[in-house]
C-alpha positions as CSV (number, residue, x, y, z in Angstrom):
1,M,0.3,-1.5,-33.4
2,I,2.8,1.0,-32.0
3,E,4.0,4.0,-34.0
4,P,6.7,6.0,-32.3
5,T,7.1,9.7,-33.1
6,E,10.0,11.0,-35.2
7,T,11.6,12.6,-32.2
8,E,12.4,9.2,-30.5
9,T,16.1,8.3,-30.5
10,K,17.4,4.9,-31.7
11,E,18.4,4.0,-28.2
12,T,14.8,4.7,-26.9
13,L,13.4,2.6,-29.7
14,D,15.9,-0.2,-29.0
15,E,14.9,-0.2,-25.4
16,A,11.2,-0.3,-26.3
17,I,11.8,-3.3,-28.6
18,A,13.7,-5.1,-25.8
19,V,10.8,-4.6,-23.4
20,L,8.2,-5.8,-25.9
21,R,10.3,-8.9,-26.7
22,A,10.6,-9.6,-23.0
23,L,6.8,-9.3,-22.7
24,Y,6.3,-11.6,-25.6
25,E,8.6,-14.2,-24.1
26,T,6.7,-13.9,-20.8
27,A,3.4,-14.4,-22.6
28,Q,4.7,-17.5,-24.3
29,K,6.0,-19.0,-21.1
30,D,3.2,-18.0,-18.7
31,P,0.1,-16.4,-20.4
32,D,-1.7,-16.2,-17.0
33,Y,1.0,-13.8,-15.7
34,L,0.0,-11.1,-18.2
35,H,-3.7,-11.8,-17.8
36,H,-3.5,-10.5,-14.3
37,A,-1.4,-7.4,-15.1
38,P,-0.8,-4.8,-13.9
39,H,1.0,-6.1,-10.9
40,H,2.6,-3.0,-9.2
41,C,-0.1,-0.3,-9.4
42,P,-2.3,1.0,-6.6
43,I,-5.4,0.2,-8.7
44,K,-5.2,-3.2,-10.4
45,R,-8.2,-3.1,-12.7
46,P,-10.4,0.0,-12.7
47,D,-14.2,-0.5,-12.8
48,E,-14.9,1.5,-15.9
49,V,-18.7,1.1,-15.8
50,T,-18.9,2.5,-12.2
51,A,-16.5,5.3,-13.2
52,A,-18.7,6.2,-16.1
53,R,-22.0,6.1,-14.1
54,H,-20.6,7.8,-11.0
55,P,-17.7,10.0,-11.9
56,V,-15.6,11.6,-9.2
57,L,-15.0,15.1,-10.4
58,R,-13.2,16.5,-7.4
59,W,-10.3,15.2,-5.4
60,S,-10.9,14.6,-1.7
61,A,-8.3,13.7,1.0
62,P,-8.6,10.1,2.2
63,V,-10.2,9.6,5.6
64,Q,-7.6,8.7,8.2
65,D,-8.6,6.8,11.3
């Protein structure tokens, strides 16, 4: 269930509805596509168990070769 705030404009709500309808149509045509989402993120599916057991509390620069 999605409940928008009162400050959202009608245009924003219409755009959100259009996106949700497109997702629904995609799910009806190819359910496997949404099963593997997200598609364009640096981290596809975070490992929440490892994150909870071994939290990284400080940012560190990536090691460059």
